[in-house]
C-alpha positions in Angstrom: 107.4 38.1 140.5 109.6 40.8 141.9 106.8 42.0 144.2 106.1 38.5 145.3 109.8 38.0 146.1 109.8 41.2 148.1 106.7 40.1 150.1 108.1 36.7 150.7 111.4 38.2 151.9 109.5 40.5 154.3 107.4 37.5 155.6 110.6 35.5 156.2 112.2 38.3 158.1 109.1 38.9 160.2 108.9 35.2 161.0 112.5 35.1 162.0 112.0 38.1 164.4 108.9 36.4 165.8 110.8 33.2 166.4 113.6 35.1 168.0 111.3 36.9 170.4 109.4 33.7 171.1 112.6 31.9 172.0 113.7 34.8 174.2 110.3 34.6 176.0 110.7 30.9 176.5 114.2 31.4 177.9 112.9 34.1 180.3 110.1 31.8 181.5 112.6 29.0 182.0 114.6 31.3 184.2 111.8 31.9 186.7 110.0 28.5 186.7 111.9 25.2 187.4 111.5 22.3 185.0 110.6 20.0 187.9 110.6 20.0 191.7 113.2 18.1 193.6 112.4 15.4 196.1 111.8 17.0 199.5 112.6 14.9 202.6 109.6 14.7 204.9 107.3 16.5 202.5 105.3 16.0 199.3 105.5 19.0 197.0 103.7 20.0 193.8 103.5 23.2 191.8 101.3 24.5 189.0 102.2 27.3 186.6 99.8 28.8 184.0 101.2 31.5 181.7 99.5 34.8 181.3 98.9 37.0 178.3 102.5 38.3 178.2 106.0 37.2 179.2 105.7 36.2 182.8 107.0 37.9 185.9 106.0 35.3 188.5 108.5 32.8 189.9 108.8 29.9 192.3 111.6 27.6 193.4 112.4 24.7 195.7 116.1 24.0 196.4 118.2 21.9 198.8 120.1 23.4 201.7 122.9 22.1 203.9 120.5 21.2 206.8 117.2 21.0 205.0 115.7 22.8 202.0 114.3 26.1 201.0 111.6 27.5 198.8 110.7 30.9 197.3 107.7 32.4 195.5 107.0 35.8 194.1 106.5 38.1 191.2 107.5 41.5 189.8 104.9 44.3 189.7 104.8 44.5 185.9 104.8 42.4 182.7 107.0 41.8 179.8 110.7 41.1 179.4 112.0 43.6 181.9 109.7 42.4 184.7 110.7 38.8 183.9 114.3 39.7 184.1 113.9 41.3 187.5 112.0 38.2 188.7 114.8 36.0 187.5 117.4 38.0 189.3 115.4 37.9 192.6 114.8 34.1 192.2 118.5 33.5 191.6 119.5 35.8 194.5 117.2 34.0 196.9 118.6 30.7 195.9 122.3 31.6 196.0 122.2 33.6 199.2 120.4 30.7 201.0 123.7 28.8 200.7 125.4 31.2 203.2 122.7 32.7 205.3 121.1 30.8 208.2 117.8 32.7 208.2 115.4 33.4 205.3 114.8 36.9 206.5 118.5 37.8 206.0 118.3 36.4 202.5 115.3 38.5 201.7 116.9 41.6 203.1 120.1 41.2 201.1 118.1 40.6 197.9 116.2 43.8 198.7 119.5 45.7 199.0 120.7 44.4 195.6 117.3 45.3 194.0 117.4 48.8 195.3 121.0 49.3 194.2 120.0 48.3 190.6 117.6 51.3 190.5 115.3 49.7 188.0 112.1 51.1 189.5 110.3 47.8 189.7 109.3 46.2 193.0 108.8 42.5 193.8 106.4 40.7 196.1 108.2 37.6 197.5 108.2 35.0 200.2 111.1 32.7 201.1 111.2 29.9 203.6 113.7 27.4 205.1 112.5 24.0 206.2 114.2 21.7 208.7 112.2 18.6 209.6 108.7 19.9 209.8 109.7 23.3 211.1 109.3 26.2 208.6 110.8 29.7 209.0 109.4 32.2 206.5 110.1 35.8 205.5 107.5 37.8 203.5 108.0 40.9 201.5 104.5 42.0 200.6 103.5 38.6 199.5 100.0 37.0 200.0 99.8 34.8 203.1 100.0 31.1 202.6 96.9 29.0 203.4 97.4 26.2 205.9 95.1 23.2 205.3 94.5 20.6 207.9 93.3 17.0 207.1 90.0 17.8 208.9 89.2 20.5 206.3 90.0 23.6 208.4 91.8 26.3 206.6 93.7 29.3 208.1 96.0 31.8 206.6 99.6 32.5 207.7 100.6 36.0 208.6 102.1 37.2 205.3 102.7 40.9 205.2 105.8 43.0 204.8 106.7 45.6 202.1 107.7 44.5 198.6 111.3 44.3 197.6 112.9 47.2 195.8 110.9 50.1 197.4 113.3 51.1 200.2 116.8 50.2 201.2 115.5 49.5 204.7 113.5 46.3 204.0 110.3 45.9 206.0 109.7 42.1 206.2 107.3 39.9 208.1 108.7 36.8 209.7 106.9 33.7 210.9 107.8 30.2 212.2 105.5 27.2 212.3 105.7 23.5 212.6 103.4 21.3 210.4 101.8 18.2 211.7 101.6 15.1 209.4 99.0 15.7 206.8 99.0 19.5 207.1 99.6 21.4 203.9 100.8 24.9 203.0 99.5 26.4 199.8 101.2 29.4 198.3 99.7 31.3 195.4 100.2 34.3 193.1 98.4 37.5 192.7 97.1 36.3 189.4 95.0 33.6 191.1 93.0 35.6 193.6 92.7 38.6 191.2 91.1 36.5 188.5 87.6 37.9 187.7 84.3 36.5 186.6 82.0 37.9 183.9 80.7 40.5 186.4 84.1 41.7 187.5 84.1 40.0 190.9 87.6 38.8 192.0 88.2 35.1 192.8 89.6 36.1 196.2 90.9 34.2 199.2 87.5 33.2 200.6 86.7 31.1 197.5 90.2 29.7 197.6 89.7 28.6 201.2 86.4 26.9 200.2 88.1 24.8 197.5 91.0 23.9 199.8 88.6 22.8 202.5 86.8 20.5 200.0 90.1 18.9 199.0 91.7 18.6 202.4 93.6 15.4 202.8 94.3 15.0 199.0 97.8 15.1 197.5 99.4 18.5 196.7 99.1 17.8 193.0 95.4 17.1 193.3 94.8 20.2 195.4 96.8 22.5 193.0 94.8 21.1 190.0 91.5 21.5 191.8 92.2 25.1 192.6 93.2 25.9 189.0 90.1 24.1 187.6 87.8 26.1 189.9 89.5 29.3 189.0 89.2 28.4 185.3 85.5 27.8 185.6 85.0 31.0 187.7 86.8 33.1 185.0 85.3 31.3 182.0 88.7 30.2 180.9 90.1 33.8 180.8 93.7 34.3 182.0 95.3 37.7 182.2 98.1 37.2 184.7 100.1 34.2 185.5 98.8 31.6 187.9 101.2 30.0 190.3 100.3 27.5 193.0 102.9 25.8 195.2 101.7 23.2 197.7 103.8 21.5 200.4 102.3 18.7 202.6 104.1 17.2 205.7 104.3 13.5 205.7 
């Protein structure tokens, strides 16, 4: 009975530690992924988040601004609690600084300064954008280019580019401005999407992504995001290693 009691005690303590770590992981995920997207004037927005094998480091956000609204997407180069904490800091910094800065590029540059000053050694790929009417101004720091989908099924990719945050105090960003016509959609996505692999080790890639987007041109952002994830799921036989993030914005 004493041995049984000892084993039960160990099991209870192990369960408590597991629950504590699980709660911490849930809290970290909540800090990088919003519970719901706000209503966006002039646009229809939808997002999809699929957790990976460990505590996530990808983030996305949509938030109001004084003369429009903003969005951000990105992820830390790493996994686990430390990477998730860095992503949460970057997401919060992009959102807060957007209140004072008039250009997304200035926001991205100041977040880079803060990240370098922390000296944590992790870098973050990110993109931030400000939207006024149908005009979108974006700043990319090493993030994948967004796909622009037109109602006729044509797909082209934005410029993207830049150097990830946290590498150098002198940020190297790539800026771009565009105006979306009614029905056009911007689709942002994480590294985990295009780096998903099939049974032979081939990556999902942007070419396959473009094919799916072309087939679902004219559909709602929610339908498009779901279609992309279902296609990736079939391609990878249900395997998920890194987080999948898709953010779609369609001009009305």
